[in-house]
C-alpha positions as a printed NumPy array, in Angstrom:
array([[132.51 ,  19.531, 131.511],
       [129.381,  19.497, 133.636],
       [125.888,  18.135, 134.044],
       [123.245,  20.32 , 135.693],
       [120.044,  18.943, 137.186],
       [117.32 ,  21.554, 137.758],
       [115.248,  20.387, 140.711],
       [112.789,  23.256, 140.18 ],
       [112.763,  26.918, 139.025],
       [115.023,  28.038, 141.875],
       [117.296,  25.101, 142.755],
       [119.8  ,  23.069, 140.775],
       [122.726,  20.696, 141.305],
       [125.732,  20.703, 139.023],
       [128.24 ,  17.852, 138.76 ],
       [131.455,  18.937, 137.066],
       [135.017,  18.152, 136.1  ],
       [137.687,  20.7  , 135.211],
       [141.27 ,  20.641, 134.043],
       [143.014,  23.929, 134.835],
       [146.519,  25.359, 134.773],
       [147.868,  28.108, 136.991],
       [151.295,  29.682, 136.594],
       [153.322,  32.605, 137.779],
       [156.795,  34.043, 137.96 ],
       [158.426,  36.043, 140.721],
       [160.242,  38.155, 138.123],
       [156.87 ,  39.711, 137.233],
       [156.334,  40.932, 140.817],
       [156.455,  44.643, 141.413],
       [155.679,  44.607, 145.123],
       [157.868,  42.087, 146.94 ],
       [161.643,  42.544, 146.879],
       [162.082,  38.985, 148.187],
       [160.146,  37.601, 145.245],
       [162.302,  39.5  , 142.759],
       [165.443,  38.13 , 144.435],
       [164.016,  34.592, 144.561],
       [162.853,  34.738, 140.899],
       [161.084,  31.364, 140.819],
       [158.628,  30.495, 138.   ],
       [156.017,  27.796, 138.616],
       [153.145,  26.042, 136.883],
       [150.561,  23.595, 138.127],
       [148.097,  21.505, 136.152],
       [145.1  ,  20.627, 138.302],
       [142.196,  18.224, 137.893],
       [138.999,  18.988, 139.778],
       [135.837,  16.917, 140.318],
       [132.936,  18.274, 142.305],
       [129.338,  19.202, 142.884],
       [127.736,  22.601, 143.481],
       [124.329,  23.733, 144.639],
       [122.871,  26.544, 142.549],
       [120.248,  29.011, 143.768],
       [118.516,  30.963, 140.992],
       [117.766,  34.53 , 142.09 ],
       [114.967,  34.638, 139.492],
       [112.909,  31.617, 138.421],
       [114.703,  29.877, 135.527],
       [113.376,  27.156, 133.211],
       [115.286,  26.326, 130.038],
       [113.094,  26.43 , 126.931],
       [110.38 ,  28.602, 128.545],
       [110.674,  32.215, 127.301],
       [108.985,  33.668, 130.405],
       [111.792,  32.212, 132.583],
       [114.641,  32.469, 130.059],
       [116.972,  34.743, 132.068],
       [118.386,  33.676, 135.416],
       [121.138,  35.121, 137.59 ],
       [122.315,  32.664, 140.267],
       [124.638,  32.04 , 143.202],
       [126.436,  28.746, 143.771],
       [128.683,  26.946, 146.249],
       [129.849,  23.38 , 146.642],
       [132.66 ,  20.938, 147.299],
       [135.384,  19.562, 145.042],
       [138.311,  17.149, 145.028],
       [141.488,  18.686, 143.581],
       [144.586,  16.814, 142.353],
       [147.588,  18.972, 141.504],
       [151.283,  18.711, 140.651],
       [153.35 ,  21.903, 141.031],
       [156.456,  22.285, 138.876],
       [159.285,  24.803, 138.976],
       [161.629,  25.871, 136.19 ],
       [165.385,  26.021, 136.518],
       [167.66 ,  26.597, 133.505],
       [164.826,  25.947, 130.998],
       [163.939,  22.592, 132.592],
       [160.724,  21.958, 134.547],
       [160.928,  19.85 , 137.723],
       [158.166,  18.345, 139.851],
       [158.492,  20.203, 143.148],
       [156.741,  17.935, 145.65 ],
       [159.312,  15.085, 145.464],
       [162.118,  17.638, 145.933],
       [160.595,  18.951, 149.173],
       [161.913,  22.437, 148.401],
       [160.594,  23.733, 151.715],
       [161.948,  20.778, 153.678],
       [158.593,  19.016, 154.098],
       [156.482,  16.665, 152.031],
       [152.796,  17.275, 151.364],
       [149.819,  15.663, 149.715],
       [149.1  ,  16.68 , 146.11 ],
       [145.437,  15.764, 146.61 ],
       [143.201,  18.187, 148.467],
       [139.704,  19.577, 148.69 ],
       [138.295,  22.896, 147.547],
       [135.156,  24.943, 148.019],
       [134.033,  26.465, 144.697],
       [131.642,  29.406, 144.93 ],
       [130.501,  32.313, 142.794],
       [127.828,  33.975, 140.685],
       [126.53 ,  33.429, 137.174],
       [123.869,  34.183, 134.605],
       [121.936,  31.659, 132.487],
       [120.048,  32.528, 129.327],
       [117.814,  30.071, 127.5  ],
       [117.898,  30.286, 123.699],
       [114.253,  30.479, 122.64 ],
       [112.169,  27.36 , 123.148],
       [115.143,  25.015, 122.918],
       [116.822,  23.37 , 125.883],
       [120.108,  25.038, 124.939],
       [121.321,  27.543, 127.51 ],
       [124.298,  29.862, 127.469],
       [125.822,  31.38 , 130.534],
       [128.621,  33.366, 132.087],
       [130.067,  32.603, 135.469],
       [132.518,  34.194, 137.89 ],
       [133.896,  31.631, 140.311],
       [136.515,  31.35 , 143.008],
       [138.048,  28.392, 144.861],
       [138.992,  28.176, 148.514],
       [141.561,  25.373, 148.716],
       [142.764,  23.479, 151.752],
       [146.426,  23.761, 150.775],
       [148.998,  26.517, 150.47 ],
       [151.154,  24.393, 148.172],
       [149.639,  25.097, 144.765],
       [152.814,  26.97 , 143.767],
       [155.196,  25.244, 146.25 ],
       [157.369,  28.361, 146.406],
       [155.859,  30.037, 149.464],
       [158.866,  29.666, 151.76 ],
       [161.581,  28.633, 149.308],
       [164.908,  30.151, 150.286],
       [167.917,  31.192, 148.23 ],
       [169.942,  28.319, 149.791],
       [167.506,  25.861, 148.209],
       [167.908,  27.556, 144.82 ],
       [171.692,  27.442, 145.171],
       [171.519,  23.694, 145.883],
       [169.267,  23.169, 142.875],
       [171.446,  25.241, 140.54 ],
       [174.743,  23.683, 141.665],
       [173.488,  20.115, 141.893],
       [174.823,  19.939, 145.454],
       [173.171,  19.246, 148.796],
       [169.88 ,  17.495, 149.424],
       [167.944,  19.326, 146.673],
       [170.656,  19.12 , 144.036],
       [170.909,  15.363, 144.59 ],
       [167.14 ,  15.028, 144.327],
       [167.161,  16.846, 140.968],
       [169.936,  14.564, 139.701],
       [167.893,  11.5  , 140.754],
       [164.799,  12.917, 139.03 ],
       [166.789,  13.551, 135.842],
       [168.174,   9.99 , 135.879],
       [164.709,   8.507, 136.446],
       [163.123,  10.561, 133.652],
       [165.929,  10.07 , 131.094],
       [165.089,   7.759, 128.186],
       [166.901,   4.453, 128.36 ],
       [169.275,   3.533, 125.566],
       [169.643,  -0.086, 124.51 ]])
């Protein structure tokens, strides 16, 4: 969802909010032997709020046929909240509380969205359609929380032993429905 304010034919500000999901699985890797051995799937639902500055490469005014087509570049700043999860034996676990890499981290961070796009104004209406290619530079390496996870950590998780196994047991107890 976004709101775009066109300051003039060349400059615009866009205020936006996104909900996105990223996921991956080491088993799908064909390049890293360590990833195949580790075999950790993850997913992460993220919420992003931000603002970008847009520079139109050609003058663009919605509803004016002469300026109906407009390629643009954009960059900005965003707040990103995320919560990585890992799957073990068909059950998904929040990874940050487990500290799978032995350290805690903040699940709130900042990002720099940037990219290119094309706007097209539909006739004399104020309705525009567009296509955009964007990328995010984030200030965290913990979006998947499996960067440095070791096989010892997986063994602890699978067996229910050690620091990580105990943490999973506590998480299961806390998330179990209570019976009266």
